[in-house]
N, C-alpha and C positions, 0 to 999 in steps of 0.2 A: 288145348281148350284154354280159352280166356276165362280166369276164374274171378269171380266176384265181381264182373263189370257187365252182368247180364242188362241190367236196365239201361246202362249206357249206350251199350251196343245196340239194343232195340231203338233207343230214341234215334241214334245216327241212322239206322236202317230206314225208319220212317221217315227221317227228313229227306231221304234220298227218293222216296217214292212220292213226295208231294209234288204237285204240278205248278209251283211258284218257287223262285230263287229263294234260297237259303242261306244266310250268313249265321255261321254257329261259332262261338268262342269256347274253346276248351282249356280250362287253367288248372293249375295244382303243383304244388311243390316240385323240385326236382326229382326225379327217380320215381315218381308214382306211378308212372305207365301211361302217360298221355299219348305218347307217339305210337306206342304199342296198341293202345286201344283203336286209334284211328287208322292204322295200318291193318289192323286184324280185322275191322268192322268193314272195309272196303276191297281187301285181299288184292291190292295192287291196283284198283281200278281208278286210278288217278289221271286226269288229264294233264295235270301238273302237281308236282310236289316240290318242295323247296324248303330248306332250313338255314335260317340266318347263321352267319359266321361269328362265333364267340370272340368278342373284342375285336372284331373287324373294323376297320375304317370304312367310311362312304364309298370310297372307289373299290375296296375289296367285297363290300355287300353288292354291290352293283355288278362285279363280274361274276361273283358266284351265282347271281340271278340269272344273268346272262347265260352261264353255263348250263344252268338247269333248264332254260328255254330250249337250249340247243339239244340236250338229251331228251327232250320231250317233243321233238319234232320240227322245230323252226330252223332255217339253213344256217349253216356256219358262218357264211361270208356276210354277216350283218355288221353294220357300225357299232362301233363300241357304246354302251350305254352311258350317257353323260348324266341323266336325272331318273327319277323314279317315275315321272310321268312318262317318260319314255318306255321304262319297263314295263307299266302296267299296260301301255298301248301295244306293246309286243306280245303281252299274256291276251290280250283281247284277240289277236290275230291268232294266236295259237288255238283259242277256244273256238274260234270261228271255223277254223278248218279241221276241227275235230267231227268225226264222226260217231262217236260215242253217243249213246242214247242220254246219260247222264254225263255232265261235265262236272267233275268233281276236282276242286282245287284245294290243295292242302299248304298252306303256310305256317311252316314249324318254327319255333322260336322267334316270334315275330318282333318280340322286343329288341332283340339282337340287331335286326335290320334298322331299327329306329335310332340311329346315331346321332350324335350333336350336330345341330345346323343343318338338318336333312329335310327333304320334303317328302319323305316315306308316307307319313299317315295324311297328309293333304293329298298326295296321288292316289293312294289306296281309299279314301273317302270319295274322291272323285270318280275312280274307276267303279265303285260300287254304285253311287247314286246316279252316274250318267248314263250307265250301260249296264252293268251285270244284274242290277236288281230288277230289270225288266225281262231277264232271259229264264223262261219256265223250267229250263232243263239244267240250271247251274246250281251246284252247292259248293260254298266257299267256307272251309274251316280254317279258322286263325287259332294257333295255339302258341302258350308261352308258360315258362317256369316262373316268370318275373310277375308273381301274383298280383303285386300292388301295381305294377306297371299295367297290365292288360284290365284290370278294375276301373283304372283312371283313364287310360287312353281309348279302351274299346266299350267295355261294358257300361260304365258311365260316362260315357264320351258326351260331352256339352256341345260339340262342334258337328261336324258333318256325318257323324255316324251316330247322331242321337236317335234314340228309339229305332234304329235300324236292324238290331239283332233279331233273328228270328228263333234263335234257341241259344242256350249256354250250359256247359257241364262244368261243374266244380268236382275234379275227380280226387276223391278222398283216400287216405290210406286204408290198408286193409283192416278190417276187425279182426279179431282172434280166431273167429270161426272161418273167416275166409283163407287166413294162414293156415290153419289147419287142412283144409281142402286142398291148398297148394301143396302142403308137405306130403299129403296122401297121393296127390297126383304125381309127383317126383320121387316116390318112394323111399322117403326120408324117414329113417326109423326113430322118431322123436315121439315121447309120449305127451299128452295133453299138457302137463305141468313143465315139461321142457320147452314145448312150443310158446308157453306163458313166459317163461324165463328168457328166451331169445326175443320176445317182443319186448320185455323190458329194457333190452340192449339197443334194438334196432328199430323198434316200432313195426309199424305194418307197410313199410315202403317194400314194394314187390320186387326192385331191382336189388334190395340187399338180401331179401330171401333167397334171389335166385343165385347168389353167391355161396350158399350152404352146399356141402359137399357130403354126399352120400359115403357111409362108412366111418365117418368121424363123429365122435361124441360132441356132445353140446361144448364142452370144455375145449377140446379140439378144434371145433370150427370157430369158437370165439378167438383162440390164437391165431388162426388161419386169416380170419378176417381183419384183425385189428393188430396184432401184435409180431408177427412173423415179418421176417426182413422185406419180403415183397408185398406185405398184407395190402388187398385191395382198397380197405376203408381207412388207411394211415392217414390221407390227406383230403378225405371226403369233407371234413368239417369246413375246411377253407374254399373248396370248390363249391360247396352248397351255398354259402352266403356270396360269393363271388357271380355266381351264375344267376343270382336272384336280384343283388341291389348292385349298382354301378360304383357306390362309394358304401363299401359295408360296414365302415369303421364304427360309425355311432350305433348302428344296429349290434354290433359285436360287444359293444359297451354295456349296453340295456341287457342283452342275453346274459353275458357274464355276470351282472350284479343280481339277475334272478336266478341264477344257477346255484347260487348259494344260500337260497331264502326257501325253505320249504313251503311255508304259506303265501309266499310272494311279497310285493311290496305295492305301496301306494305310488301314485303318480309323483308326489313330491319326493318321497324316498328314493324312488329310482334317479330323479333329477340330482339328488344330493350325492347318492352313490357314483354316479357317473360323471358329474361335473357339465352336464348338457344343459342349454339353456331352456327354460319351461315355456316355448313358444308353440305357436300353431303347427310349426313344422315338427316339434317334438311329438305332439299329439298324432301327427301324421305318421310319424315312424312306428308308434305303438300301433296303430291301426294296421299299418302294413304288416307288422310281425304278427299280428292276431290273424289278419286274413291268410297269411301262410300257414297258419295253424302251428306256429313256433310258441306261441304264448297265448293264455287267455285272459280275459277281463272277467271277474266275479265280484259278488258282494257277499258281506257277512249279512246274517239273517235279521231283518230289521233296518238294516243300513239304506241310505240313500244312494243313488248311483255315484254322487260326488266322493262317495268314501270306497268307491271301487279298489280292489286289489288287483295286481297283475301277476301270473303265475307262469312259470315256465312248464310246457305241455308236450315238448318233443321228446321222445324217449332216446333218441341217438344223441341229441345235443345234451341231456341230463348226462348219460354215460360218457360223453366225450370229457365234459368237465371234471368228472371223478376220477376218470382213468387215462385219459389219452392226452390231456393237455400238457402235462408235464414229459411226454414223449418217452415211456420207460422202453429201455433197450432189451430186456429179457424177452425172446421170441416165445417163450411159454409162460408168459407173465399171468396169463387168468387161470391155468392149470395150477400154477404155485399160489395163487391167492383164494382158491376155494375154502369158504367158510372163515376167512379172516373178517375181523371188526370192520374194515374198511368196506369189504364186499356186502358184507350184512347191512350196513347203514346205507349203502346206495341202494340194495335190494328192498329195504322198507319203503324208501322215498319212490322209488320206481315203480313199485308196486301199487301204491297210493295213486300214481300217475295213471297207470294201467286201468285202474278203476275209474277214473274220472273220465278216460277216453271210452269207457263202456256203461255210461248211465243209462242208455237204454235198455241193455241187457239186464242191469240191476231192477229197472222199473218193470220188466218182464216178469222178473223171477218173483217181484213183490205183488205181481197182479194188479199193477196201477197203470198199465200202458195207456188206458184210456180215460185216466183221471189227471184234470189240470192238476199241475205241480207247479213247484218252484225250488230250483236247487240253489243252495248257497253254503255258506260255512258259518261258524260261530266262534267268537273269541271274546272273553271278559277278564278283567284284570281281577285282582285279589282285594276284596273288600270284606274282611273277617266281622267287622262290625253289622253286616248286613246278613252274614252267613253265606258269602260267597267266597268260594275257594280259589276262583281262578281258573279258566279251562279254555280249553282250545278243542273244537269239533271239526274235522275237515270237511265233512260232508252231511248236510242236513237236507231232507228232501220235505218240504211241506206239500201237503195233500188237501184238495179240496173236500175230502170225507172227513175233516177235522182230524187228522193223524198225521203226526209227524215222526219219521223216521231218523233216528242220529245213528250215523253209520261209523263204525269203527273199522278200519282197513288195517289188516295186521298179516305181513309177510311170514310164512313159515313153511318148513320142508317136510310137515307132517300134520296131523291133526293138531290144532292149536289148544292149548291147555289155558283155561282162565284161572289163574291163581287167585288168592285171596286179595292180593294188593291190587291186582287187575280189576277185580269185580268192584273193590272200593272205589278205584278211579273213575270206572265208568258211572258208579252211582252218584258220585260227586259231580260228574259232568252233567248228568241229566238234572240233578237238583239245581245247579248254577244256570242251565239252560231256562228252566221253568222260573226260576226266582227272577232272573233278567229280563225275560221276555214276557213273563206276565201270562203266557200261555195258557189256554184251557183246553186245548186239543190233546188227544191221547199222545203218550210218548212211546215208541216202540224203539228198543234198544235193537241194532241190528249189526250183525259181525259179518264182515267178508274177509274170507281167509282162504287159501287154496284148496285144503284137503278138509275144511269144516271143523268143528269144533270135537274136542276129545270130552267125553261127556264126565262131568262131576256135579256137585251141588250147585255151582255157580252158572253152568251151562243152561241150566233152566230158566233163568231170569232172561236170557236172551230170547226175544221175541221172534226173530228171523237170522238165519244164517245163509249166506251167498257164497259159493266155492268156485274153483277154477271152471268146473263144469258148466256152471251157470253163467260166467262171463262167457263162455264159448259158444254159447247158443246161437244159431243163426236165426236172426228175426227179420 
């Protein structure tokens, strides 16, 4: 059963039932399940399917396309393809000879087919505009892991494909709730908090969850995934960026700079840290990383967009930079690192990241899903002369009902105890926020922690608490 993709599957099935030609783009980061979704939706009912060749030359791409045409039913004794115009002409012939009620064409990893100095996109545009778009029984699906490429070349195409798409699907990673459903389907014996801990390391990427092994504990699975001699995730980081970006060097520099900064960096700070030139191309790279879901752009409360911060948002990338970049040689590394300061520091950062990826679940728990909100952060310097202590609040939710939630995200392996010093810190943060912003809205101190709060005299000052159970809610 396909977990967590019911809406996307229904969309594709509805498209196949329409009485006009359909051109649909499906995109999302590597390993998120795009190909699986499309194959499961159509159950092999493809008139033609083909996947581009990773790092293949133009000649190799054409040869692979020709082979796929042969597999689909064209005779073998055809002349070798010398151009993409010839390739799509033969695809037209294949479709015309098909007796299927719906002719479904699936072109996977289309960006890999678009090699340098190629006529592939021109030929695709001509194929669609001159013939395919008039075929009422044709559905064409193009797919790519190179999110920035498909956004530029297909979805926001300014040439022959401008305004030609009839639909698009951005396939997102699983939420915690969807990961829980997958774990239950696979009969993996993980508790809710263990699912959360695994999510903090691999995010919601279905392929990664498919590598989890029955009968192993979370620590054993982590060792098997990342640190064993034949660990399947050892080289994933390099493959991830190489599959998405033709020249990943600058993107890796940006991600590396952000990996060491909890609150993120401004555009100018990234430029200073990486040595890259602050040009339009640099801005494009930031946008591409954001479109892939690797980073996010956000603003501090009351600040303008020019003061935006960029923050790393991909759990696996954060995990890589904390534990895999130096390539530890111990095959049981994770089991030997349980509850060490290094792991605890990472867990605190990763939990905050997990919370930011589940803002919708937090709003649902707060009962504000239908209220206009603005999500931001808050930071201010120390100014004793004005009674300002200097504070940082990672998540601020402004609400149109004149209420502001100040969220404190604390990772703990049991009920979280608010000590006297923590209570004082929270109080000072709230005071700083009010003094600096001069807000007259109600302030609700809100705590997000896996097991909730351990009750004491200070817990009563928290207006709302959100637990792992709330973050795992299906919405």
